[in-house]
C-alpha positions in Angstrom: -212.6 -51.4 -98.0 -215.0 -48.7 -96.9 -218.6 -49.3 -95.8 -220.2 -47.3 -98.8 -223.2 -45.3 -97.6 -225.6 -44.1 -101.1 -228.8 -42.0 -100.9 -228.6 -39.8 -104.0 -225.4 -41.6 -105.9 -224.0 -40.3 -108.9 -225.6 -40.5 -112.2 -224.5 -39.6 -116.0 -226.3 -39.8 -119.2 -224.0 -42.0 -120.8 -224.2 -43.1 -124.5 -227.6 -41.9 -125.9 -227.7 -42.8 -129.4 -230.3 -44.8 -130.5 -232.7 -44.4 -127.6 -233.6 -41.0 -126.3 -235.3 -41.9 -123.1 -232.5 -42.4 -120.2 -235.0 -43.3 -117.6 -234.6 -44.8 -113.6 -233.9 -48.6 -114.5 -231.0 -47.1 -116.6 -229.6 -44.8 -114.4 -230.4 -46.3 -110.8 -227.5 -49.2 -110.8 -224.2 -48.7 -108.9 -221.6 -49.7 -111.5 -218.1 -50.7 -110.7 -216.1 -48.8 -113.4 -212.6 -49.1 -112.0 -212.0 -52.6 -112.0 -212.5 -52.5 -108.0 -212.6 -56.2 -106.4 -214.1 -57.2 -103.0 -214.4 -60.6 -101.3 -212.4 -63.2 -102.8 -210.7 -60.4 -105.2 -214.0 -60.7 -107.1 -215.1 -57.5 -109.3 -218.3 -55.5 -107.0 -221.5 -53.9 -108.3 -222.1 -53.9 -111.3 -220.0 -54.2 -114.3 -222.3 -53.5 -117.1 -225.7 -52.0 -118.2 -227.5 -52.3 -122.0 -230.8 -51.3 -122.7 -232.9 -51.1 -125.4 -236.1 -49.8 -126.1 -238.3 -52.5 -123.9 -235.4 -54.0 -121.4 -232.4 -53.1 -119.2 -229.6 -55.9 -118.9 -228.1 -55.6 -115.8 -224.5 -57.5 -115.4 -223.0 -58.4 -111.9 -221.2 -60.9 -109.8 -223.4 -60.2 -106.7 -220.5 -59.4 -104.7 -220.8 -55.7 -103.3 -218.4 -53.1 -102.8 -218.4 -53.0 -99.0 -216.9 -55.3 -96.5 -219.4 -58.5 -96.1 -218.5 -61.6 -94.0 -217.8 -63.4 -91.3 -220.8 -65.4 -90.9 -221.5 -67.2 -87.8 -222.7 -70.8 -88.1 -222.9 -70.5 -91.8 -220.3 -73.0 -94.0 -221.3 -71.4 -97.3 -218.9 -68.9 -99.2 -219.9 -66.3 -101.5 -218.6 -66.6 -105.7 -218.9 -65.2 -108.7 -222.7 -65.5 -109.9 -221.6 -64.2 -113.1 -225.4 -62.7 -113.7 -226.7 -61.0 -116.3 -230.9 -59.9 -114.8 -232.8 -58.9 -117.6 -235.8 -56.5 -116.2 -238.5 -54.9 -118.5 -238.7 -51.3 -118.8 -242.4 -51.4 -119.1 -243.7 -53.0 -116.2 -247.3 -54.3 -116.2 -249.9 -54.6 -113.2 -250.5 -59.0 -113.1 -254.5 -58.9 -113.8 -254.6 -62.4 -112.7 -254.0 -64.8 -110.0 -250.2 -62.8 -108.2 -247.1 -64.6 -108.4 -245.9 -65.9 -105.6 -242.6 -64.9 -104.8 -240.2 -68.3 -105.3 -236.6 -69.4 -103.4 -233.8 -67.6 -104.8 -233.7 -64.5 -106.2 -236.8 -62.1 -106.7 -235.1 -59.0 -107.5 -231.7 -57.2 -107.5 -230.4 -54.5 -105.4 -228.8 -51.6 -107.4 -225.4 -52.7 -106.8 -225.9 -56.0 -108.0 -226.6 -58.2 -105.4 -229.8 -60.5 -104.8 -232.7 -60.2 -103.2 -234.3 -63.0 -101.4 -238.0 -63.6 -99.9 -237.7 -64.3 -96.1 -238.4 -68.0 -96.2 -235.2 -70.0 -95.5 -236.7 -72.7 -97.4 -237.0 -74.8 -94.3 -240.9 -76.1 -92.9 -242.1 -77.5 -89.8 -242.1 -81.1 -90.7 -241.5 -80.5 -94.0 -244.9 -80.0 -94.7 -244.5 -76.5 -97.3 -247.7 -75.1 -94.6 -245.7 -73.5 -91.7 -242.4 -71.9 -94.0 -239.7 -70.6 -91.4 -238.8 -67.0 -91.2 -235.2 -66.7 -92.1 -234.5 -63.1 -90.5 -236.0 -65.0 -87.3 -234.1 -68.5 -88.3 -231.0 -67.6 -89.6 -230.2 -64.0 -88.1 -227.0 -65.7 -86.6 -225.5 -66.2 -89.5 -226.2 -62.6 -91.1 -223.2 -60.1 -91.2 -223.0 -56.6 -90.2 -224.4 -56.2 -93.3 -227.8 -58.5 -92.9 -226.5 -60.5 -95.7 -225.0 -64.2 -96.2 -223.9 -66.5 -98.9 -226.8 -69.4 -100.1 -225.5 -72.9 -100.5 -225.0 -72.6 -104.3 -222.5 -69.0 -103.0 -225.2 -66.4 -103.9 -224.8 -63.4 -101.1 -227.8 -62.0 -100.6 -230.3 -60.0 -98.1 -233.6 -61.3 -97.3 -234.2 -57.4 -95.4 -233.1 -54.5 -95.4 -229.5 -53.9 -97.1 -228.1 -51.3 -94.3 -224.8 -51.2 -95.9 -226.1 -50.0 -98.9 -227.6 -46.8 -98.3 -228.2 -45.5 -95.0 -231.7 -46.0 -94.2 -232.1 -43.6 -91.4 -232.1 -40.4 -93.4 -236.1 -39.6 -93.6 -235.3 -36.1 -94.9 -236.1 -36.6 -98.7 -237.9 -39.6 -100.4 -236.0 -42.5 -100.2 -233.9 -43.3 -103.3 -234.0 -46.4 -105.8 -232.3 -49.3 -104.1 -233.4 -52.0 -106.7 -235.7 -53.7 -109.1 -238.4 -56.2 -108.4 -238.2 -58.8 -111.2 -241.5 -57.8 -112.1 -239.9 -54.3 -113.3 -241.0 -51.9 -110.5 -238.4 -49.7 -108.4 -237.7 -50.8 -104.6 -237.4 -47.5 -102.7 -236.1 -47.5 -98.7 -238.2 -46.7 -96.3 -239.2 -42.9 -96.6 -241.6 -41.5 -99.5 -243.8 -38.5 -100.1 -246.8 -38.6 -97.4 -249.5 -38.6 -100.3 -249.1 -40.7 -103.1 -249.7 -37.4 -105.3 -246.3 -36.5 -104.0 -247.5 -33.7 -101.9 -247.2 -33.4 -97.8 -244.0 -33.6 -97.2 -241.6 -36.7 -96.5 -242.4 -39.7 -94.0 -241.4 -43.0 -93.3 -243.9 -45.7 -95.1 -245.6 -48.3 -92.8 -246.2 -52.4 -93.9 -249.8 -53.3 -93.4 -248.8 -56.5 -91.8 -248.8 -57.5 -88.3 -248.2 -60.3 -86.2 -251.4 -62.3 -85.8 -253.4 -62.7 -82.3 -252.5 -66.6 -81.9 -252.5 -68.9 -79.3 -251.8 -71.9 -81.1 -251.1 -72.4 -84.6 -254.4 -74.4 -86.1 -254.9 -71.7 -88.8 -253.5 -69.7 -91.6 -253.4 -65.9 -92.0 -256.3 -66.5 -95.2 -258.9 -68.0 -92.2 -258.1 -71.5 -93.5 -258.3 -74.2 -90.9 -255.7 -76.9 -90.6 -256.5 -80.6 -89.3 -254.1 -81.6 -86.7 -251.5 -83.1 -88.9 -251.1 -80.0 -90.6 -250.9 -77.6 -87.1 -247.4 -76.2 -85.9 -245.6 -76.1 -83.5 -247.0 -74.7 -79.9 -246.0 -71.1 -79.2 -243.4 -71.4 -77.3 -239.5 -69.8 -76.6 -238.1 -72.6 -78.9 -240.9 -71.6 -81.9 -241.9 -67.9 -81.3 -244.3 -66.1 -82.7 -242.6 -65.0 -86.1 -240.5 -67.7 -86.6 -243.1 -68.7 -89.4 -243.8 -66.2 -92.3 -247.5 -67.9 -91.9 -247.2 -66.2 -88.2 -248.1 -62.2 -90.0 -251.3 -61.0 -91.2 -252.1 -58.6 -93.8 -254.6 -56.0 -92.8 -256.0 -53.6 -95.9 -255.4 -50.0 -94.3 -253.0 -50.9 -91.0 -250.0 -49.1 -92.8 -249.1 -47.3 -95.7 -248.3 -50.1 -97.9 -250.5 -53.0 -99.9 -250.2 -56.9 -99.6 -247.0 -57.0 -101.6 -245.7 -54.0 -99.8 -246.1 -51.3 -102.1 -248.1 -48.5 -103.5 -249.0 -46.2 -106.8 -247.4 -43.3 -106.0 -245.8 -40.5 -107.6 -241.7 -40.5 -106.3 -238.9 -38.0 -107.3 -238.1 -40.5 -109.9 -241.0 -41.1 -111.4 -243.2 -37.3 -111.4 -246.1 -39.1 -113.3 -246.4 -41.5 -110.6 -246.0 -45.9 -110.5 -246.3 -48.4 -108.6 -243.4 -49.2 -106.1 -242.0 -51.5 -103.2 -240.7 -49.5 -100.5 -238.6 -51.6 -97.6 -240.4 -51.9 -94.3 -238.9 -51.0 -90.8 -240.7 -50.5 -87.3 -240.3 -47.4 -85.6 -237.0 -48.2 -84.1 -235.6 -48.6 -87.7 -236.0 -52.6 -87.3 -237.3 -54.6 -89.9 -240.6 -55.3 -90.3 -242.2 -57.8 -92.1 -242.3 -58.6 -95.2 -239.2 -56.7 -95.1 -238.8 -55.4 -99.1 -241.8 -57.3 -101.5 -244.5 -59.3 -100.1 -245.5 -62.8 -100.5 -246.3 -62.1 -104.2 -245.7 -59.6 -107.1 -247.7 -57.1 -107.8 -246.9 -57.0 -111.4 -246.6 -59.7 -114.2 -242.8 -61.6 -114.2 -240.8 -62.1 -117.5 -239.5 -65.6 -117.5 -235.2 -66.2 -117.4 -235.1 -64.5 -113.9 -236.6 -66.5 -111.2 -235.9 -70.0 -110.8 -233.5 -73.0 -110.5 -230.6 -71.9 -112.9 -231.5 -68.3 -113.4 -230.1 -65.0 -113.7 -228.4 -65.7 -117.1 -230.3 -64.4 -120.0 -229.1 -63.8 -123.2 -229.1 -60.4 -125.4 -230.9 -61.1 -129.0 -231.9 -57.4 -129.6 -229.9 -54.7 -130.1 -228.5 -52.9 -127.3 -226.8 -49.2 -126.1 -224.4 -49.6 -123.3 -224.5 -47.0 -120.8 -222.4 -46.1 -117.8 -223.1 -44.0 -114.6 -220.1 -41.5 -114.5 -217.6 -40.5 -117.5 -214.6 -38.6 -116.6 -211.2 -38.2 -118.4 -208.5 -39.4 -115.6 -206.1 -37.3 -117.0 -208.2 -34.1 -117.0 -210.4 -34.8 -113.9 -213.9 -32.5 -113.6 -215.2 -32.2 -110.4 -217.4 -29.9 -109.3 -220.2 -29.2 -106.4 -223.6 -28.1 -106.1 -226.2 -26.7 -103.4 -228.8 -27.2 -101.9 -229.9 -30.6 -103.1 -232.9 -31.0 -102.8 -233.8 -27.6 -104.3 -236.5 -25.4 -104.6 -235.8 -22.6 -106.5 -231.8 -21.6 -107.2 -229.4 -24.4 -107.5 -225.6 -22.7 -106.6 -223.0 -24.4 -108.8 -219.1 -24.3 -107.9 -216.4 -26.1 -110.6 -213.2 -27.0 -108.6 -209.8 -27.6 -110.5 -208.0 -26.6 -113.6 -211.2 -27.1 -116.2 -210.6 -23.6 -117.5 -213.9 -21.4 -118.5 -215.8 -23.8 -121.6 -217.3 -26.3 -119.5 -221.2 -26.7 -119.9 -223.8 -27.7 -118.2 -226.7 -29.2 -119.3 -230.1 -30.5 -117.5 -232.1 -33.1 -118.0 -235.4 -34.5 -117.0 -236.0 -38.3 -115.9 -237.7 -38.3 -119.2 -234.0 -38.1 -120.5 -235.1 -34.4 -122.1 -233.0 -31.5 -121.8 -234.7 -28.7 -120.2 -232.0 -26.6 -119.0 -228.1 -26.4 -121.0 -225.5 -23.6 -120.0 -222.0 -22.5 -121.6 -219.1 -20.9 -120.6 -219.3 -21.8 -116.9 -216.0 -20.9 -115.2 -214.0 -22.3 -112.6 -214.3 -21.3 -109.0 -216.6 -18.9 -110.0 -220.5 -19.7 -108.2 -223.1 -19.9 -110.8 -226.7 -19.9 -110.0 -228.9 -22.3 -112.2 -233.0 -21.1 -111.8 -235.4 -24.4 -111.1 -238.3 -22.2 -110.3 -239.9 -23.2 -113.3 -239.5 -26.8 -113.1 -241.8 -29.4 -112.0 -240.7 -31.9 -108.8 -238.9 -34.7 -109.3 -235.1 -35.9 -110.5 -233.0 -34.4 -112.7 -229.3 -35.1 -113.9 -226.8 -32.3 -114.1 -224.1 -33.1 -116.7 -221.0 -31.1 -117.1 -218.4 -31.5 -119.7 -215.5 -30.0 -121.2 -212.4 -30.9 -123.0 -213.2 -34.7 -122.8 -214.4 -34.8 -119.0 -218.1 -35.4 -118.1 -219.6 -35.9 -114.5 -223.0 -35.2 -113.4 -225.3 -35.2 -110.6 -228.7 -36.5 -109.3 -230.4 -33.1 -108.4 -234.1 -33.6 -106.5 -237.0 -30.4 -107.1 -239.0 -30.8 -104.0 -241.8 -28.3 -105.1 
């Protein structure tokens, strides 16, 4: 298999009967529509996306569509996890005590692979006070995509999934690359300069830093420990950063809050949303807390976290959604530029699709904002985007039973 680097990706509005709004938590998944298999001949990526008014159900094996392995010093073997994750379409801020991200999966990448927190499950003297940082302690066992399998065969990433998308692209706002189990999106490392969507795009930084300590005798919140709770001496064997308690949150140090996110406008959410961002340093090396902070921003629904979780049951009417629909006997291929776009989009249809092609432009709320019929193949078509607000739009072309679509980003 080839490594797949995804930034914008293919999208389509799919089946809309019964539910009118196809929003990001529905269309952001990488679906396997061709029966492609990967590691150990297991189906890759997301097999099915279903949604109701309030929830999205994501069926996945936890095996990505890119090559994985080997895992030096790790005896575990990836296996089909047969997950059915349930993502709320109405995420809510947690007004009470924040929920600590647990061991095991805390979210899911857009390709159906699990997201783990930074801990590796081991603590100094097994006291649960100084918890070992998997990014440091287990780095040797990561493959080239920075993932590895857990003892139960669950392939996962504790940090930036480098083979899922191109993390070096900083000219446009990062795409959604996953969802946390409180229902809020996870983006790559680049966002708008200002939370109101203005000021261009730049890298967003964590507000955590290594503590300036010479001994592990206090916790980041200032708690003074007794001698029996001290961590190991800071040295070459136990370097600073080996434990997650070696890091501290400093409000305003970076762009993101203690959960590693912020409330802001994004291309997918032009009205604003709370969003997490993968954090890297200025050299694009993973920076703590890597994906989510030590706790969730929102309320976590039951069924996705904890031992044996991720195998939800659908007990409500749902509609299936597919990210691309195309008649293989009469393929419909098209290109467009520029993307992102400010004023006019140039559309060109290839092949022998005929002259009765219909284009439909839909906004992030699932509302049709433009339709144009009788587009001809090999003849450039100009679509005006001047009157539209900035955000993400879905451009769908269809004719004779063939359908295909792409995501358009309107920048100003």
